[in-house]
VEXLUM-155322 format. One record per residue (C-alpha): residue in three letters; z, y, x. Coordinates in steps of 0.02 Angstrom, whole numbers. Layout:
BEGIN
NODE res      w      v      u
NODE ALA      Z      Y      X
...
//
This chain:
BEGIN
NODE res      w      v      u
NODE MET    -10    755    274
NODE GLU    126    869    232
NODE GLN    318    803    233
NODE SER    324    818     44
NODE ASP    169    710     15
NODE ALA    252    577    139
NODE VAL    413    581     38
NODE ALA    313    556   -124
NODE ALA    220    413    -61
NODE LEU    370    326     23
NODE ALA    472    355   -141
NODE ALA    328    283   -239
NODE LEU    330    123   -127
NODE ALA    515    102   -129
NODE GLN    525    -10   -284
NODE ASP    495   -186   -285
NODE ASN    354   -192   -421
NODE ARG    262    -46   -352
NODE LEU    254   -102   -177
NODE GLY    203   -277   -242
NODE VAL     57   -185   -336
NODE TYR      6    -84   -192
NODE ARG      5   -234    -70
NODE LEU   -101   -331   -199
NODE LEU   -223   -185   -209
NODE VAL   -233   -176    -24
NODE GLN   -269   -354    -21
NODE ALA   -411   -340   -158
NODE GLY   -497   -200    -44
NODE PRO   -595    -56   -108
NODE ASP   -660   -140   -262
NODE GLY   -486   -151   -337
NODE LEU   -415   -257   -474
NODE SER   -416   -235   -661
NODE ALA   -242   -201   -731
NODE GLY   -244   -359   -822
NODE ALA   -276   -458   -659
NODE ILE   -126   -373   -586
NODE ALA     -7   -395   -727
NODE ASP    -58   -574   -719
NODE THR    -36   -601   -537
NODE LEU    128   -519   -529
NODE GLU    192   -577   -697
NODE LEU    228   -398   -755
NODE ALA    220   -330   -935
NODE PRO     72   -207   -967
NODE ASN    182    -71  -1026
NODE THR    300    -87   -867
NODE LEU    144    -87   -763
NODE THR     74     72   -836
NODE PHE    236    161   -772
NODE HIS    214     97   -599
NODE PHE     30    139   -595
NODE ASP     72    323   -649
NODE ARG    196    337   -510
NODE LEU     66    265   -374
NODE ARG    -61    382   -442
NODE ALA     50    536   -433
NODE ALA     93    486   -260
NODE GLY    -99    478   -218
NODE LEU    -85    299   -171
NODE VAL   -210    226   -304
NODE THR   -359    276   -396
NODE VAL   -416    217   -569
NODE ARG   -584    195   -643
NODE ARG   -643    127   -811
NODE ASP   -752    -27   -817
NODE GLY   -803    -63  -1000
NODE ARG   -627    -96  -1081
NODE SER   -543   -126   -913
NODE MET   -459     -6   -807
NODE ILE   -481    -43   -625
NODE TYR   -355      4   -492
NODE ALA   -385     25   -303
NODE ALA   -282     72   -156
NODE ARG   -326    237    -80
NODE PHE   -327    186     99
NODE GLU   -347    370    163
NODE THR   -180    414     91
NODE MET    -94    260    171
NODE ASN   -181    295    344
NODE ALA   -114    474    331
NODE LEU     52    413    296
NODE VAL     56    296    439
NODE ALA    -19    429    551
NODE TYR    125    552    496
NODE LEU    255    429    526
NODE THR    185    392    702
NODE ASP    131    559    754
NODE ASN    252    572    901
NODE CYS    258    390    929
NODE CYS    337    323   1090
NODE GLY    404    492   1146
NODE GLY    229    569   1175
NODE ALA    157    417   1258
NODE PRO     48    353   1120
NODE GLU    -38    217   1228
NODE GLN    129    116   1225
NODE CYS    122     99   1032
NODE ALA     20    -52    988
NODE PRO    -61    -52    814
NODE VAL     39   -130    684
NODE ALA    -81   -270    652
NODE ALA    -80   -316    832
NODE CYS    113   -338    835
NODE LYS    121   -470    697
NODE PRO    159   -637    764
NODE SER     17   -768    749
NODE ALA     63   -907    622
NODE LYS    -48  -1016    734
NODE ARG     65   -988    889
NODE SER    181  -1122    919
NODE LYS    363  -1089    953
NODE GLN    407  -1083   1139
NODE THR    562  -1174   1197
NODE VAL    681  -1090   1315
//
């Protein structure tokens, strides 16, 4: 990924509604969601959503396909993976084995709080 592509992707995600749309599409997986389902879930007006979809598509973060009368949007996981790889390219000062995957760093909701 080139720096200009990383900047475009980060700029597209640097807005509340677009970040919400992208996170919802990531949760939906490769099958994606219809524009109507996204609008309903996020309580966004369709015309506002169209503007946000355009920004996400221009940054290469989402794809769109027609299914009958519906437009189905899906996250482009390869773009997000390339962005994360770009951002962490020189992770931990050249010792990447010290860098845990992001998912492994999340605290478990099932873990109980420890007392000190």
